[in-house]
N, C-alpha and C positions, 0 to 999 in steps of 0.2 A: 614637778618642774623638769624641763628637758635637760638632758646631760649636755655639758659643753657650753652652757650659757655663761657669758662673761659680763659682769656688771660694769666694767669700765669702758664699754663700747659707747661711742657717740650715739645720740638719738637717731641721726640719719642712718647709721649703720644697723641699728636694731630694727628700725622701720623697714629698711630694705631686706634684712634677713627674714623677717616675718612674711614680707611680700613674696620672697623667693620660695619659702617653705610652702606657702599657700598657693602660689602660682597665680597671683592677681596682678593686674596692671594698674598704673596710676589712674587711668580713666575709670576703671572699675571701682577703685577705692574712692575716687571723687564722687562717683554716682551713689555709692553706699553711704558715705558720710555726709553728703551735701556740702562738703568743702570744695572750693573751686580747684580745677586742674592746676592753675598757676600756683596756688598755695601748696598743694601736694608736691609739685615739682620742686618748690623751694625747700620743703621739708626733706625730700629725698636727696637733694644736692647738698644739703647742709648750710644753705644760705640763711635759712630761718628755722626757728624752733618754737613750738607753742610753749606757753607758760605751764609750769607744773600745776596739777590739779585743776586745769582749765577744762571747759566744755569740749575743746578741740581734742585733747588727749582722750577724753571719754568717748567721743565720736569715733576716733581712730581705733581705739581698743575694741569697742563694740562691733565696728564694721569688720575688723580683722577676725574677731571671734565668730561672727556670723558666717563669713566666707570660709573659715576653717571648719566650722561645724557642718556646712553644706557638703564638704568633702570628707567628713568623718575622720578628721586628723587628730582628734582627741586633745586639743589644746584648750586649757582652761582660760576663761575670760579674765580672772583675777591675775593669772600669770602674765598675760599680755600687758595688762594695765600696770602691774608692779614693775615689770622690766622697762617699759617705756618711761615711767616716772623716774626710776633709778638712773636711767641713761641721761635724763635731763640734769639731774644733780651732779653726776660725775663729769659731764661735759661743760659745766658752767665756765671754767677758765678758758676753754677753747673759744667760747663765744664772746668773751670780753673784748677781744680784738675786733670781732665783727661788729659788736655794738659801737666801738669807737669809730670804725670805718663809716657806718651809717650816719653817726652824729657828725663826723667830720665833713661828709658830703653835704649834709643838710646845712651846716654852718656856712660852708663855702658857697652853696647855692643861695642861701639867704643874703649873704653879703655881696653876691654878684662878682666874686673873684675868680679869675681864670687860673688854670694850673701854672701859667707863666708868672702872673702877678703874685700868687700865693707862694710859689717856689722862691721867687726873688725876695719876698718879705721874710721867709723863714730860712733862707740860705741854702736851698736845695735846688736841684735841677727839676724842670717842669715834668720830665718823663718819670722821675722818681715819685713826684706827687701823684701822677696819673696811676702808677702801679700800686701805690698805697690805697688810692680810692677804689681800685679794682680788687683789693685784698690779695694782690699778687706779691706784695712786698711788705714786710713788717719792719718798721724802723728798729735799728739795732738798740737804740735807747729810747723807748716810747715815752718815758717820763720827760726826757729832754725835748722830744718832739712836741709834746703837749704843752710844755713850759714855753716853748717858742710861740706856739699858736696863741696862748693866753697873753703873753707879753705883747705880741703884735696888736691884738684886739684892744687891750687896755690902753696902749699908746695911741692908737689911731681911731678909737671909737669913744672919745671923751665927751663930745657934745651931748646935750640933753636929748636931741633928736635921735642920734645914733644909739645912745644907751637905751632909749625907749624901744628902738627897733630890736636890739639884742634881747631886751626883756620879753618882747612878744615871742621870739623864738624859744626862749627858755621857759615861757609861761610863768613868769614871776613879775613882781612889781618893780618899776624902775628904781625905787628907793632901796631895793635889795641889792643893787649893784653900786651903791655909793661907797667910795673909798677904794683906791687902786688894789689894795691887798685883798679885800673882800671880793671885788670884781674879778680879779684873777683867779681866786680859789673857786668861785662859782663857775667860771669857764672850764677849769680843769676837771672839776667833779662832774659837770654836765657832760663833758666829752666821753667820760668813761661809764656813765650810767646807762642802764637799759630803760628806754622809754617805750611807752605803749605803742605797739605796732598796729597802726590803723590801715596799713597798706591793703589788706584783703577787703576791708569795708569800703575803702575809697575806690579800689579797682571795680568792685561790683557796682557801686554807685555810678561811676563813669561809664562802665560798659552798658548799663541800662539806659543811660542818657544818650550814649552813642547810637544805640539801636532804636531809640524812640522816634516815631514819626508823628509829627503834629497833624499832618494831613489825614493820616489814618484815624487819629484820635477825634478830629473834628467830624470826619465822615462816619466813623463807626460808633463813637460814644456820644459826643456832643450833638451830632446830627439827629439822634433819636430823642433828644430831650425836648419835652413840651412844657413851656412855662405855664404854671397853673393860673387859672382865672376864675376866682370865686369870691364871694363877699368877704370883707374883713370881719373877723369874729371878735377880736378884742377891742374894747373901747375903754380907755383909762389905764389903770395899772393892775398888776397881779403879782403875787409872791409865789415862788416855787421853792421846794426844799429837797435836800438830799441828792443822790446820784440820779434818780429818775426825774427829779425836778429839774436838774441841770439839763438833761437831754431834752425834756419837754420844752423848756424855756428857749433853748437854742433853736430847736425846730420851729417854734412859734415865731421867734425873731426873724428867721429866714423867710418864713411864709408871709409875714406881714410886710417885709421889705419887698418881696416879689409882687405883692398885690398893690403896693403903693405906686402912684404915678411919679414919684420923685426919682430923679436921676443923680442925686448927690452921691459922692463916693462913700463907700462903707469903711468903717474902721473896726478891726478885729484885734483884740489882745486876750490871751488866755494862758495862764501858767498853772492851771489846775492839773492834778495828776491824770494821766491818760489811761492808766490800766483798767479802771472800772468801766469807763465808757467804751474802751476798745474791745472789751469782752462781748459786747452786744453787736453781733455781726449785722443784724437787721438795721440797727441804728446807724452803723458806719455806712451801709449802702444808701440809706435814706439821706444821710448827711452829704455824701459825695454827689448824689443826684441833685440835692438842693443847691449845692455850690455851683454845679454845672448850669443850673437854671439861672443863677445870678449872672454868670458869664454870658449865657444866651441872651439875657435881657440887655447886656451891654453895660453893666455896672462895673465900676473900678473899685478894687479892694486895696486898702492900705493895711497890711497885715504885720503886726509886731510879733515875731516868733519868740518863744521861750527856748533859749539855747543852753540854759543852765542844767544840762543833763548829759549823760554819757554820749560819746561820739556816735555809737551805733544807733541809739535812740534818736539823736539829732538827725542823722542821715536818713533813717527810715521815715521820720516825720517830713523831711524836706522832699523825699521822693514822691510822697503822695501829692505834693503841691506842684511838682515840676511841670506836669502837663498844662496846668493852669498858668504857671509862670510863662510858659512859652507862647501863650496867647497874647501876652503883653498886658493882661487885665489885672495883674497883681503886682504891687510894689512891696517887696519884703524888707522888713526892718528887724532890729533886735535891740534890747536894752543891754548896755555893758554890764550892768549889775541888776540882779533881780530886785524889784521894788521892796519886797518884804520877805523876811525869813519866817515870820510868825504866821502869815496868812497866804493863801493862794487866792488869786483873784481872776475875774474875767470882766471884760468891758467891751461892749459892741454897740456901735451906733450906725444908723443909716438916716435917710432923709425923714423918715416918719416914725421910727421906733428906736428905743434904747434898751439894752439889757446890761445890768450890772450885778455882779455876784461875788461872793467870797466864801471861803471855808477855812477852818483852822488847818494848818499844814498837816497833811497825811490823815485828815479826817473829813472826807467828803460828805459823809452821812449827816454831818452837822452844817452843811452848806446851805446858804440862802441866796436866792436869785430874784431880782426884781425886774419885771418887764413893763415898759410903759410906752403909751402913745400920747400922753398928755402934752398938749402944746406948751403949757407953762413949765413943764419939767425938761423937755427935750433940749432947750438951749444950754442948761447946765451940763448935761451929759456930752453934748457936742463940743462944748468948750473944754471939757476934760479930755476928750479924744484929741483935740488940736494940741493941747499941752503935752500929752503923752507922745504924740507923733513928733513934736519938736524936740523932746528929750531922747528919742530913739535914734539909732544910727542905721544907715543902710546895711542890710545883710549882704545885698548885692544890688547892682544896677543892671538892668536888662536892656540890651539893644536888640530889638527885633529887626527883621530883614529890611523894613522900610526906614530904619534909622542907621543904616550903614555909614552914611556920611557923618552923622553925629559921633559914631564910634571912632572913625578916623580922626575927627577933630579932637576927640578926647585923648587919643594916643599922642597926637602932636603936642597938645597942651601939657601932657604928663611926661614928656620925653626928658628925663634927667640923666640919660646915659646908662640907666640900669635895665631898660626894657629889652627883653629877649623873647624870641619865639621858640617854642619847644614842640617837636612832633614825636609821636610814638607809634611804632608799628603795631601796638596793641589795639589801636582804634582805627576804623576805616573812615571815620567821619568827624574826628575831633583833633584839635591841636590846642596849644596853650600859649598865652602871652603872659610873661612873668615880669613883675616890677617889684621894687622894694616895698611898695605900699599896698599892692593888690595883685590878684591873679585873675586872668580872664580865661574862662573855659569857652572855646570857640567851636560851635557846632556848624559845620559847613553846608549841610544839606538837610532837607525835610523839616523846616526850612532853615536858612542861615540865621544864626542867633549868637549873641555874645553875653555871657554871664560874668560880670566884673565883680569879684568877691572881695569884700573889705573885712569881713570878720576874721580875726587873727587865729582863732581856734581851727576853723575850717581851712584857712590859708596854710597853716603849718602842716596840717595833715596832708594836703595836696602837695606842698613843697617836698615833704618827706617821700611821698610816693614818686614824684618826678625825679628826685635825686637818686632813687633806687631803681629807676627804670632800666 
């Protein structure tokens, strides 16, 4: 261990100390770790810190060790990891106020309250509220400050609609907020809790959307796709089993749909675990190519996504579909609650073929999938698709460039006084329209398109990101 190491230093101070010893820049550390420059900057400035024992801590300590080893500085990897971990523990109290500031900004953003209106409600000057939001000023009595916030919300957000909205921000059930005392305690505890920081995931997602060009995608990717034209192989029905059976049945479903003369919309739902299928790179490439063929043929997809998964997995899954979303050929939906905890299911229908399958949760090898083109069986599966679509909620509504007037009419019809436009210098091609009920991601070029998001989980992650911009 190096002499002079002090274990009560903050994480940002320890990180900067190692960077100074090694002589590396934030850009170099970002490149070595794969963590974005923006995140590294927040770590260095002390605005954010990773969770103890997280993969980010390991990436940072590994990268610092490699950089130190390249210069033969003799610093041990275990030493770097231990000191960074210890600094997180010792600086916990320092970050409690920063946690509060982030939560306070998110709550104010969600309620659509200005510094003036919030200050008036709490008995403070608007400039004082502004300084607290910037973490430039800490209330002399933070418990009293939080008590006033909770009292204001309890008194003014009593209606079922408003409590439902608060429940969405808190990611709890509306019934968890019944009773003024319980309601107030929930607000106070939420304001001081550390919530998962999705900012880095959301920033990367938005940055890639900002950079994406639909024109290039159509020209370079979709333009090369040739729709297959060969005889239909399957007549009747067939069973498939296990992970390989799942992949084979899905490919066969898409092939049969492509070869059919039907132009009926396609219905997709699948909450099967993705890990096993995702390990097969060749399958993923064939699958994406096949989906591109469906778009090339001009078929519309009604897709119900499974969002009952970690935010990072959810975002990664959505990113794969965004190029196709932008063509206007996919309408994305989700179920508020997963249909079954005991089984994972898939259900797909088109004009001429249906695929229905299931497996015991977390045991795909026992899965069974049935593919059919039988005319007497298709009406049942199509009726099931219509029923599922009726029970689903829009994940987002997409207004492409040719629907700009429809988007403007939507804004007028939704104008309840809470709608605001937010721009950020982080994006050259994106701004946001924010309402109490939804958030619209507006891409202005390549081409112009609006994604109006209704899903609360994704909304809250974006609201937090915008509040912290």
